[in-house]
N, CA, C and O atoms as a DFTB+ gen file, in Angstrom:
688 C
 N C O
     1  1     307.495      34.751      35.493
     2  2     307.342      35.512      34.586
     3  2     308.940      36.059      34.023
     4  3     309.479      37.107      34.379
     5  1     309.634      34.819      32.844
     6  2     310.662      35.390      32.292
     7  2     311.201      36.791      31.870
     8  3     310.665      37.229      32.888
     9  1     311.783      37.938      31.294
    10  2     312.026      38.638      30.260
    11  2     312.696      38.190      29.249
    12  3     313.029      37.008      29.334
    13  1     312.955      38.671      28.458
    14  2     313.779      38.424      27.334
    15  2     315.825      38.177      27.942
    16  3     316.758      37.395      27.762
    17  1     315.470      39.596      28.776
    18  2     317.118      39.618      29.255
    19  2     317.621      38.473      30.221
    20  3     318.692      37.904      30.010
    21  1     316.696      38.118      31.434
    22  2     317.021      37.156      32.117
    23  2     317.592      35.394      31.953
    24  3     317.292      34.784      30.927
    25  1     318.236      34.859      32.816
    26  2     318.921      33.836      32.572
    27  2     317.584      32.997      31.723
    28  3     317.844      32.090      30.932
    29  1     316.157      33.432      32.003
    30  2     315.436      31.632      31.728
    31  2     314.778      32.500      30.074
    32  3     314.340      31.797      29.162
    33  1     314.834      34.313      29.936
    34  2     314.863      34.682      28.487
    35  2     315.820      33.967      27.402
    36  3     315.644      33.445      26.301
    37  1     316.801      34.177      28.162
    38  2     318.098      34.127      27.606
    39  2     318.173      32.682      26.660
    40  3     318.454      32.644      25.462
    41  1     317.783      31.298      27.702
    42  2     318.359      29.998      27.587
    43  2     317.243      30.031      26.851
    44  3     317.553      29.568      25.753
    45  1     315.743      30.426      26.861
    46  2     314.388      30.363      25.686
    47  2     315.004      30.704      24.392
    48  3     314.875      29.965      23.415
    49  1     315.834      32.075      24.353
    50  2     316.183      32.031      22.911
    51  2     317.219      31.342      22.347
    52  3     317.043      31.128      21.148
    53  1     318.243      30.922      22.805
    54  2     319.177      29.761      22.659
    55  2     318.599      28.467      22.325
    56  3     319.173      27.688      21.564
    57  1     317.402      28.198      22.912
    58  2     317.199      26.800      22.956
    59  2     316.260      27.019      21.352
    60  3     316.486      26.212      20.450
    61  1     315.289      28.096      21.146
    62  2     314.360      28.462      20.231
    63  2     315.485      28.427      18.477
    64  3     315.283      27.889      17.389
    65  1     316.437      29.147      18.931
    66  2     317.718      29.066      17.684
    67  2     318.433      28.165      17.464
    68  3     318.912      28.147      16.330
    69  1     318.815      27.053      18.409
    70  2     319.785      26.134      18.086
    71  2     318.640      24.937      17.162
    72  3     318.885      24.283      16.148
    73  1     317.031      25.021      18.217
    74  2     316.106      24.076      17.762
    75  2     316.184      24.274      16.219
    76  3     316.527      23.253      15.623
    77  1     315.878      25.651      15.238
    78  2     315.882      25.706      14.308
    79  2     317.026      25.696      13.045
    80  3     316.902      25.493      11.837
    81  1     318.076      25.980      13.816
    82  2     319.017      25.487      13.265
    83  2     319.400      23.829      13.125
    84  3     320.070      23.615      12.115
    85  1     319.097      22.570      13.971
    86  2     319.181      21.831      13.841
    87  2     317.912      20.827      12.645
    88  3     317.760      19.684      12.213
    89  1     317.296      22.115      12.565
    90  2     315.388      21.855      12.057
    91  2     316.581      21.695      10.519
    92  3     316.795      20.615       9.968
    93  1     317.106      22.808      10.153
    94  2     317.966      22.842       9.098
    95  2     318.742      22.218       7.904
    96  3     318.955      22.524       6.731
    97  1     319.140      20.968       8.938
    98  2     319.766      20.078       8.124
    99  2     318.670      18.242       8.667
   100  3     318.757      17.262       7.928
   101  1     318.223      18.221       9.337
   102  2     317.529      17.167      10.003
   103  2     317.500      16.226       8.600
   104  3     317.806      15.034       8.585
   105  1     317.133      16.894       7.595
   106  2     316.581      15.604       6.725
   107  2     317.755      15.402       5.406
   108  3     317.668      14.761       4.359
   109  1     318.812      16.212       5.949
   110  2     320.259      16.170       4.380
   111  2     320.564      14.753       4.497
   112  3     320.487      14.223       5.605
   113  1     320.863      14.162       3.591
   114  2     321.727      13.210       3.433
   115  2     323.019      13.199       3.762
   116  3     323.536      14.288       3.513
   117  1     324.065      12.086       4.414
   118  2     324.537      11.972       4.857
   119  2     326.164      12.899       3.886
   120  3     327.030      13.615       4.388
   121  1     326.007      12.499       2.565
   122  2     326.293      12.743       1.368
   123  2     326.075      14.748       1.014
   124  3     326.743      15.770       0.860
   125  1     325.341      14.491       1.033
   126  2     324.862      16.431       1.562
   127  2     326.081      17.055       3.033
   128  3     326.930      17.942       3.120
   129  1     325.629      16.192       3.792
   130  2     326.417      16.722       5.035
   131  2     327.655      17.177       4.708
   132  3     327.940      18.371       4.802
   133  1     328.465      16.302       4.314
   134  2     330.029      16.385       3.739
   135  2     330.290      16.807       2.292
   136  3     331.369      16.695       1.710
   137  1     329.313      17.239       1.859
   138  2     329.749      17.928       0.315
   139  2     330.221      19.662       0.451
   140  3     329.341      20.487       0.696
   141  1     331.824      20.144       0.249
   142  2     331.957      20.804      -0.295
   143  2     330.957      22.101      -0.798
   144  3     330.151      21.840      -1.692
   145  1     330.989      23.479      -0.250
   146  2     329.945      24.197      -0.811
   147  2     330.904      24.815      -2.057
   148  3     332.014      25.263      -1.770
   149  1     330.609      24.817      -2.916
   150  2     331.042      25.577      -4.244
   151  2     332.843      25.526      -4.627
   152  3     333.411      24.593      -5.194
   153  1     333.071      25.981      -4.451
   154  2     334.384      25.089      -4.940
   155  2     335.490      25.474      -3.332
   156  3     336.020      26.467      -2.834
   157  1     335.427      24.696      -3.169
   158  2     336.703      24.525      -1.703
   159  2     335.606      24.862      -0.771
   160  3     336.212      24.821       0.300
   161  1     334.585      25.119      -0.531
   162  2     334.321      25.890       0.794
   163  2     333.766      25.064       1.447
   164  3     333.841      23.879       1.123
   165  1     333.054      25.475       2.549
   166  2     332.896      24.998       3.650
   167  2     331.825      23.697       3.451
   168  3     331.956      23.393       2.265
   169  1     331.049      22.992       3.928
   170  2     330.748      22.046       4.180
   171  2     329.707      22.171       5.655
   172  3     330.093      22.323       6.814
   173  1     328.314      22.050       5.154
   174  2     327.118      21.617       6.468
   175  2     328.361      20.942       7.661
   176  3     328.734      21.297       8.779
   177  1     328.523      20.432       7.244
   178  2     329.170      19.371       8.930
   179  2     330.507      21.033       9.239
   180  3     330.611      21.798      10.197
   181  1     331.045      20.977       8.294
   182  2     332.339      22.228       8.571
   183  2     331.600      23.688       9.356
   184  3     332.028      24.361      10.294
   185  1     330.321      23.832       8.532
   186  2     329.373      24.903       9.695
   187  2     329.310      24.607      10.607
   188  3     329.802      25.313      11.487
   189  1     328.773      23.589      10.876
   190  2     328.550      23.008      12.285
   191  2     329.551      23.021      13.411
   192  3     329.424      23.440      14.562
   193  1     330.432      22.543      12.891
   194  2     331.903      21.961      13.276
   195  2     332.326      24.186      13.841
   196  3     332.812      24.603      14.893
   197  1     332.006      24.735      12.993
   198  2     332.396      26.135      13.128
   199  2     331.803      27.098      14.212
   200  3     332.265      28.055      14.833
   201  1     329.847      26.065      14.172
   202  2     328.906      26.988      15.416
   203  2     329.297      26.292      16.421
   204  3     329.357      27.108      17.341
   205  1     329.728      24.855      16.977
   206  2     330.312      24.641      17.857
   207  2     331.754      25.077      18.529
   208  3     331.975      25.315      19.717
   209  1     332.591      25.108      17.512
   210  2     333.558      25.687      18.132
   211  2     333.565      27.189      18.557
   212  3     334.275      27.599      19.475
   213  1     332.775      27.938      17.868
   214  2     332.719      29.641      17.991
   215  2     331.992      29.376      19.518
   216  3     332.589      29.795      20.510
   217  1     330.694      28.672      19.675
   218  2     329.611      28.923      21.095
   219  2     331.367      28.213      22.074
   220  3     331.601      28.905      23.065
   221  1     332.465      26.999      21.843
   222  2     333.071      27.624      23.010
   223  2     333.851      28.264      23.121
   224  3     334.003      28.500      24.320
   225  1     334.706      28.884      22.381
   226  2     335.641      29.894      22.466
   227  2     334.695      31.596      23.001
   228  3     335.082      32.281      23.948
   229  1     333.973      31.801      22.487
   230  2     332.911      32.711      22.831
   231  2     332.535      32.580      24.431
   232  3     332.725      33.482      25.246
   233  1     331.962      31.282      24.730
   234  2     331.287      31.161      26.103
   235  2     332.570      31.480      26.957
   236  3     332.498      32.179      27.968
   237  1     333.744      30.935      26.504
   238  2     335.351      30.833      26.991
   239  2     335.495      32.123      27.659
   240  3     335.338      32.431      28.840
   241  1     335.955      33.063      26.249
   242  2     335.594      34.334      26.718
   243  2     334.758      35.243      27.266
   244  3     335.038      36.438      27.364
   245  1     333.572      34.663      27.692
   246  2     332.733      35.229      28.472
   247  2     333.215      34.712      29.891
   248  3     333.057      35.315      30.952
   249  1     333.669      33.805      29.761
   250  2     333.676      33.546      31.528
   251  2     335.468      34.061      31.728
   252  3     336.070      34.093      32.801
   253  1     335.893      34.335      30.696
   254  2     337.054      35.306      31.261
   255  2     336.617      36.111      31.208
   256  3     337.489      36.522      31.973
   257  1     335.718      37.360      30.969
   258  2     335.209      38.175      31.195
   259  2     334.372      38.497      32.613
   260  3     334.277      39.658      33.011
   261  1     333.963      37.730      33.111
   262  2     333.821      37.256      35.029
   263  2     335.082      37.038      35.348
   264  3     335.220      36.892      36.563
   265  1     335.689      36.988      34.967
   266  2     337.242      36.087      36.064
   267  2     338.153      37.313      36.049
   268  3     338.781      37.676      37.043
   269  1     338.194      38.012      34.710
   270  2     339.078      39.087      34.875
   271  2     338.887      40.401      34.337
   272  3     337.934      40.680      33.609
   273  1     339.733      41.174      34.666
   274  2     339.743      42.643      34.210
   275  2     339.980      42.809      32.079
   276  3     340.483      41.920      31.392
   277  1     339.537      43.935      31.625
   278  2     339.724      43.716      30.450
   279  2     341.021      43.782      29.719
   280  3     341.188      43.577      28.517
   281  1     342.364      44.254      31.060
   282  2     343.255      44.432      29.810
   283  2     343.940      42.789      29.731
   284  3     344.843      42.643      28.907
   285  1     343.608      41.802      30.406
   286  2     343.812      40.846      30.391
   287  2     342.999      39.876      29.645
   288  3     343.479      38.892      29.083
   289  1     341.600      40.222      29.659
   290  2     341.046      38.675      28.902
   291  2     341.736      38.707      27.620
   292  3     342.740      37.995      27.600
   293  1     341.532      39.199      26.776
   294  2     342.148      39.162      25.347
   295  2     343.281      38.869      25.154
   296  3     343.700      38.917      23.997
   297  1     344.167      38.460      26.250
   298  2     345.832      38.481      26.163
   299  2     345.916      36.598      27.204
   300  3     346.551      35.588      26.898
   301  1     345.114      36.820      28.244
   302  2     344.764      35.387      28.313
   303  2     344.396      34.270      27.087
   304  3     344.906      33.286      26.551
   305  1     343.127      35.117      27.004
   306  2     342.631      34.370      25.750
   307  2     343.473      33.851      24.735
   308  3     343.717      32.645      24.708
   309  1     343.954      34.651      23.879
   310  2     345.318      34.475      22.873
   311  2     346.247      33.705      23.579
   312  3     347.146      33.433      22.783
   313  1     346.543      33.091      24.966
   314  2     347.692      32.615      25.162
   315  2     346.877      30.563      25.148
   316  3     347.519      29.521      25.275
   317  1     345.798      30.684      25.006
   318  2     344.741      29.433      24.821
   319  2     345.502      28.812      23.566
   320  3     345.629      27.595      23.435
   321  1     346.141      30.008      22.387
   322  2     345.713      29.023      20.985
   323  2     347.157      29.436      21.083
   324  3     347.303      30.611      20.745
   325  1     348.215      28.859      21.425
   326  2     349.637      29.498      21.401
   327  2     350.276      29.017      20.371
   328  3     351.445      29.353      20.178
   329  1     349.550      28.046      19.429
   330  2     350.165      27.957      17.774
   331  2     349.366      28.692      17.451
   332  3     348.585      27.886      17.958
   333  1     348.639      29.585      17.036
   334  2     348.282      29.686      16.330
   335  2     349.112      31.418      14.996
   336  3     349.559      32.534      15.261
   337  1     349.025      31.114      14.487
   338  2     350.285      32.085      13.307
   339  2     349.786      33.397      13.254
   340  3     348.810      33.659      12.551
   341  1     350.487      34.432      14.078
   342  2     350.431      35.858      13.480
   343  2     349.343      36.417      14.376
   344  3     348.983      35.403      14.974
   345  1     348.642      37.364      14.807
   346  2     348.187      38.531      14.925
   347  2     346.583      38.282      14.421
   348  3     346.286      38.272      13.226
   349  1     345.636      38.091      15.462
   350  2     344.229      37.748      15.404
   351  2     343.973      38.373      14.570
   352  3     344.379      39.534      14.516
   353  1     342.953      37.650      13.303
   354  2     342.058      37.751      12.813
   355  2     340.954      36.952      12.085
   356  3     341.296      36.007      11.374
   357  1     339.334      37.352      12.254
   358  2     338.610      36.476      12.575
   359  2     338.466      35.794      11.156
   360  3     337.651      34.875      11.230
   361  1     338.943      35.929      10.008
   362  2     338.490      35.073       9.124
   363  2     339.761      34.243       9.142
   364  3     339.505      33.045       9.020
   365  1     341.019      34.510       9.254
   366  2     342.490      33.701       9.678
   367  2     341.801      32.756      10.734
   368  3     341.190      31.761      10.344
   369  1     341.875      32.986      11.723
   370  2     341.026      32.286      13.182
   371  2     340.421      31.256      13.256
   372  3     340.668      30.326      14.024
   373  1     339.099      31.361      12.024
   374  2     337.930      30.627      11.785
   375  2     338.731      29.855      10.565
   376  3     339.301      29.039      11.290
   377  1     339.074      29.603       9.567
   378  2     340.082      28.951       9.073
   379  2     341.092      27.871       9.627
   380  3     341.297      26.720       9.241
   381  1     341.747      28.715      10.816
   382  2     342.715      27.862      11.027
   383  2     341.527      26.589      12.292
   384  3     341.622      25.433      12.706
   385  1     340.811      27.422      12.396
   386  2     339.717      26.199      13.460
   387  2     339.237      25.241      12.765
   388  3     339.038      24.160      13.319
   389  1     338.889      25.451      11.143
   390  2     338.039      24.812      10.495
   391  2     339.311      23.597      10.119
   392  3     339.244      22.426      10.494
   393  1     340.065      23.984       9.578
   394  2     340.982      22.489       9.056
   395  2     341.292      21.836      10.763
   396  3     341.525      20.632      10.655
   397  1     341.354      22.288      12.230
   398  2     341.496      21.567      12.942
   399  2     340.548      20.325      13.373
   400  3     340.674      19.179      13.806
   401  1     339.322      21.408      12.927
   402  2     338.277      20.126      12.919
   403  2     337.970      19.528      12.163
   404  3     337.018      18.774      12.366
   405  1     338.625      19.557      10.886
   406  2     337.608      18.959       9.845
   407  2     338.136      17.409      10.030
   408  3     337.525      16.493       9.479
   409  1     339.249      17.175      10.799
   410  2     339.433      15.682      10.999
   411  2     338.677      15.188      11.627
   412  3     339.029      14.017      11.764
   413  1     337.723      15.389      12.167
   414  2     337.007      14.994      13.063
   415  2     335.459      14.407      12.358
   416  3     335.088      14.858      11.275
   417  1     334.818      13.592      12.946
   418  2     333.719      12.933      12.229
   419  2     332.790      13.583      11.963
   420  3     333.483      14.598      12.036
   421  1     331.803      13.981      11.706
   422  2     330.168      14.257      11.705
   423  2     329.892      13.878      13.061
   424  3     330.093      14.431      14.143
   425  1     329.420      12.875      12.743
   426  2     329.438      12.401      14.159
   427  2     329.633      12.794      15.706
   428  3     328.816      12.879      16.624
   429  1     331.279      13.041      15.639
   430  2     331.622      14.104      16.508
   431  2     331.522      15.473      16.597
   432  3     331.701      16.239      17.544
   433  1     331.182      15.664      15.370
   434  2     331.174      17.167      15.181
   435  2     330.007      17.020      15.952
   436  3     330.075      17.199      17.168
   437  1     328.661      16.636      15.266
   438  2     327.011      16.725      15.825
   439  2     327.268      16.954      17.838
   440  3     326.981      17.934      18.526
   441  1     327.861      15.694      18.232
   442  2     328.397      15.351      19.932
   443  2     328.571      16.781      20.288
   444  3     328.153      17.250      21.346
   445  1     329.257      17.525      19.295
   446  2     330.314      18.549      19.794
   447  2     329.533      19.491      20.174
   448  3     329.708      20.033      21.265
   449  1     328.013      20.036      18.905
   450  2     327.509      20.713      18.566
   451  2     326.882      20.551      19.920
   452  3     327.192      21.459      20.691
   453  1     326.168      19.731      20.361
   454  2     325.148      19.325      21.001
   455  2     325.567      19.990      22.902
   456  3     324.988      20.766      23.662
   457  1     327.404      18.800      23.037
   458  2     327.834      19.280      24.404
   459  2     327.752      20.504      24.583
   460  3     327.227      21.058      25.550
   461  1     328.449      21.187      23.332
   462  2     328.957      22.340      24.078
   463  2     327.565      23.580      24.309
   464  3     327.496      24.647      24.919
   465  1     326.543      22.743      23.441
   466  2     325.311      23.629      24.157
   467  2     325.323      23.233      25.374
   468  3     325.943      23.914      26.191
   469  1     324.791      22.299      25.701
   470  2     324.713      21.798      27.137
   471  2     324.995      22.574      28.344
   472  3     324.406      23.108      29.283
   473  1     326.583      22.324      27.719
   474  2     327.343      22.960      28.860
   475  2     327.695      24.573      28.833
   476  3     328.358      25.127      29.710
   477  1     327.019      25.372      27.430
   478  2     326.604      26.502      27.421
   479  2     325.896      26.802      28.469
   480  3     326.566      26.998      29.483
   481  1     324.770      26.904      28.567
   482  2     322.835      26.270      29.124
   483  2     323.050      26.211      30.436
   484  3     322.602      27.053      31.214
   485  1     323.942      24.946      30.877
   486  2     324.635      24.774      32.475
   487  2     324.987      26.052      33.146
   488  3     324.618      26.664      34.149
   489  1     325.882      26.215      32.153
   490  2     327.049      27.417      32.663
   491  2     326.061      28.298      32.862
   492  3     325.866      28.478      34.065
   493  1     325.075      29.171      31.875
   494  2     324.345      30.235      31.687
   495  2     323.083      30.275      33.067
   496  3     322.452      31.282      33.385
   497  1     322.945      28.721      33.806
   498  2     322.123      28.882      35.264
   499  2     322.796      29.071      36.089
   500  3     322.275      28.646      37.120
   501  1     324.018      29.627      36.318
   502  2     324.881      29.611      37.756
   503  2     324.873      30.892      37.689
   504  3     325.061      31.561      38.705
   505  1     324.626      31.527      36.333
   506  2     324.815      33.617      36.435
   507  2     323.858      34.037      37.160
   508  3     322.738      33.597      37.418
   509  1     324.637      35.263      37.564
   510  2     323.907      36.428      38.362
   511  2     323.292      37.305      37.135
   512  3     323.336      37.195      35.910
   513  1     322.676      38.262      38.074
   514  2     322.540      39.445      36.939
   515  2     323.599      40.599      36.713
   516  3     323.896      41.216      35.691
   517  1     324.014      40.673      37.858
   518  2     325.698      41.581      38.096
   519  2     326.710      40.597      36.992
   520  3     326.865      41.196      35.928
   521  1     327.167      39.716      37.016
   522  2     327.067      38.657      36.108
   523  2     327.365      38.819      34.778
   524  3     328.419      39.025      34.178
   525  1     325.820      38.636      34.323
   526  2     325.307      38.963      32.893
   527  2     325.603      40.600      32.880
   528  3     325.702      40.955      31.705
   529  1     325.732      41.425      33.559
   530  2     326.668      42.614      32.935
   531  2     328.342      43.173      32.930
   532  3     328.984      44.068      32.380
   533  1     328.571      42.154      33.814
   534  2     330.296      42.249      33.372
   535  2     330.729      42.207      31.804
   536  3     330.219      41.424      31.003
   537  1     331.683      43.100      31.492
   538  2     331.458      43.474      30.462
   539  2     333.368      42.957      29.971
   540  3     334.196      42.544      30.782
   541  1     333.542      43.107      28.856
   542  2     335.096      42.830      28.344
   543  2     335.140      43.573      26.824
   544  3     334.143      43.924      26.194
   545  1     336.399      43.709      26.439
   546  2     336.640      44.035      24.985
   547  2     336.615      43.183      23.946
   548  3     337.745      43.164      23.458
   549  1     335.801      42.389      23.301
   550  2     335.675      41.487      22.262
   551  2     336.381      41.481      21.080
   552  3     336.314      42.447      20.321
   553  1     337.130      40.394      20.800
   554  2     338.336      40.903      19.926
   555  2     337.688      41.062      17.991
   556  3     338.320      41.372      16.981
   557  1     336.466      40.753      18.146
   558  2     335.692      41.196      17.178
   559  2     334.231      41.827      17.024
   560  3     333.615      42.363      16.103
   561  1     333.973      41.517      18.339
   562  2     332.470      42.600      18.684
   563  2     332.629      43.276      19.407
   564  3     331.583      43.531      20.005
   565  1     333.999      44.135      19.980
   566  2     333.664      45.057      20.595
   567  2     333.887      45.199      21.852
   568  3     334.868      44.490      22.079
   569  1     333.402      45.927      23.247
   570  2     332.484      46.113      23.778
   571  2     331.130      45.441      24.435
   572  3     329.966      45.839      24.403
   573  1     331.656      44.392      24.982
   574  2     330.465      43.362      25.025
   575  2     330.108      42.831      26.581
   576  3     330.831      42.374      27.466
   577  1     328.439      43.139      26.503
   578  2     328.138      41.995      28.438
   579  2     328.295      41.088      27.920
   580  3     328.445      41.000      26.701
   581  1     328.303      39.923      28.933
   582  2     327.941      38.419      29.353
   583  2     327.338      38.133      28.721
   584  3     327.471      37.112      28.045
   585  1     325.898      39.349      28.640
   586  2     324.266      38.453      28.116
   587  2     324.742      39.428      26.722
   588  3     323.921      39.396      25.805
   589  1     325.724      40.103      26.537
   590  2     325.603      40.284      24.863
   591  2     326.232      38.997      24.090
   592  3     325.790      38.662      22.992
   593  1     327.314      38.282      24.745
   594  2     327.897      37.291      23.866
   595  2     327.044      36.057      23.762
   596  3     327.131      35.170      22.913
   597  1     326.038      36.167      24.966
   598  2     324.921      35.514      24.942
   599  2     323.820      35.306      23.410
   600  3     323.425      34.346      22.748
   601  1     323.654      36.769      23.370
   602  2     322.780      37.522      22.414
   603  2     323.622      37.035      20.752
   604  3     322.884      36.718      19.820
   605  1     325.362      37.030      20.530
   606  2     326.103      36.744      19.458
   607  2     325.883      35.333      19.462
   608  3     325.706      34.917      18.317
   609  1     325.829      34.416      20.377
   610  2     325.371      33.178      20.187
   611  2     323.980      32.657      18.893
   612  3     324.060      31.969      17.876
   613  1     322.918      33.299      19.483
   614  2     321.740      33.195      19.202
   615  2     321.850      33.912      17.575
   616  3     321.515      33.198      16.630
   617  1     322.325      35.321      17.308
   618  2     322.697      34.973      15.943
   619  2     323.657      34.825      14.869
   620  3     323.670      35.272      13.722
   621  1     324.778      33.794      15.778
   622  2     325.809      33.581      15.358
   623  2     324.709      32.025      14.530
   624  3     324.806      31.794      13.325
   625  1     323.997      31.377      15.241
   626  2     323.052      30.234      14.747
   627  2     322.156      30.674      13.903
   628  3     321.943      29.990      12.903
   629  1     321.386      31.972      14.110
   630  2     320.542      32.209      12.503
   631  2     321.524      32.760      11.752
   632  3     320.992      33.001      10.668
   633  1     322.636      33.090      11.718
   634  2     323.156      32.918      10.049
   635  2     323.864      32.350       9.899
   636  3     324.554      32.717       8.948
   637  1     324.334      31.067      10.591
   638  2     324.658      30.431       9.769
   639  2     323.574      28.857       9.352
   640  3     323.977      27.836       8.795
   641  1     322.048      29.174       9.887
   642  2     320.947      28.551       9.403
   643  2     321.023      28.650       8.097
   644  3     321.023      27.633       7.403
   645  1     321.102      29.900       7.560
   646  2     321.086      30.449       6.308
   647  2     321.990      29.998       5.770
   648  3     321.726      29.563       4.649
   649  1     323.750      29.832       6.328
   650  2     323.936      28.505       5.448
   651  2     324.249      27.664       5.258
   652  3     325.054      27.461       4.349
   653  1     323.802      26.792       5.976
   654  2     322.970      25.545       5.547
   655  2     322.184      25.097       4.644
   656  3     322.273      24.061       3.985
   657  1     321.106      26.226       4.627
   658  2     320.188      25.835       3.627
   659  2     320.378      26.018       2.375
   660  3     319.802      25.400       1.479
   661  1     321.478      27.171       2.192
   662  2     322.329      27.038       0.897
   663  2     322.962      26.028       0.116
   664  3     322.950      25.719      -1.075
   665  1     323.703      25.470       1.485
   666  2     324.251      23.972       0.738
   667  2     323.591      23.148       0.844
   668  3     323.912      22.160       0.183
   669  1     322.670      23.066       1.460
   670  2     321.513      21.825       1.918
   671  2     321.207      21.650       0.152
   672  3     321.289      20.507      -0.298
   673  1     320.918      22.604      -0.646
   674  2     320.263      22.797      -2.250
   675  2     321.207      22.883      -2.880
   676  3     320.917      22.996      -4.071
   677  1     322.374      22.889      -2.667
   678  2     324.077      22.394      -3.316
   679  2     323.987      21.620      -4.001
   680  3     323.798      20.553      -3.416
   681  1     324.031      21.493      -5.507
   682  2     324.363      20.940      -6.608
   683  2     322.902      18.746      -6.165
   684  3     323.003      17.625      -6.665
   685  1     322.474      18.990      -5.709
   686  2     321.143      18.092      -5.723
   687  2     320.713      18.077      -4.893
   688  3     319.677      17.430      -4.746
């Protein structure tokens, strides 16, 4: 029997929340998916690109948490993005990454969203209880365990599902 915090329980939470996220836009017409929200805001496609990107970034950081000690984690993570301008700020980083992802088609974004989740679940299956407890200093979320990073992914999907619902009903 699984518990909410073991690998099987974490996987179940990730799958349930992702299914809800996917359902939130399943019936949306393509033009709705691409329409910016408000005055130049993110479209549903942009939100989905952000979810895929953020998951890949957070899982990469979680992998560093297992492989490296705390002081090296953020330094090595920053080295992954040498062309990011200035000091890290979440909103600035998200805007910078969104611009990079806007060049992708909706189909590419959806494929990345699915592939990233499959890679996350496959990696999760390899983790021991001790590895789930490894910790690090996340640039935004502070001290986190690897287990906590998976919780963040669940919360992130839930949060952005709300954004999609708003955008789906915007302007038509």
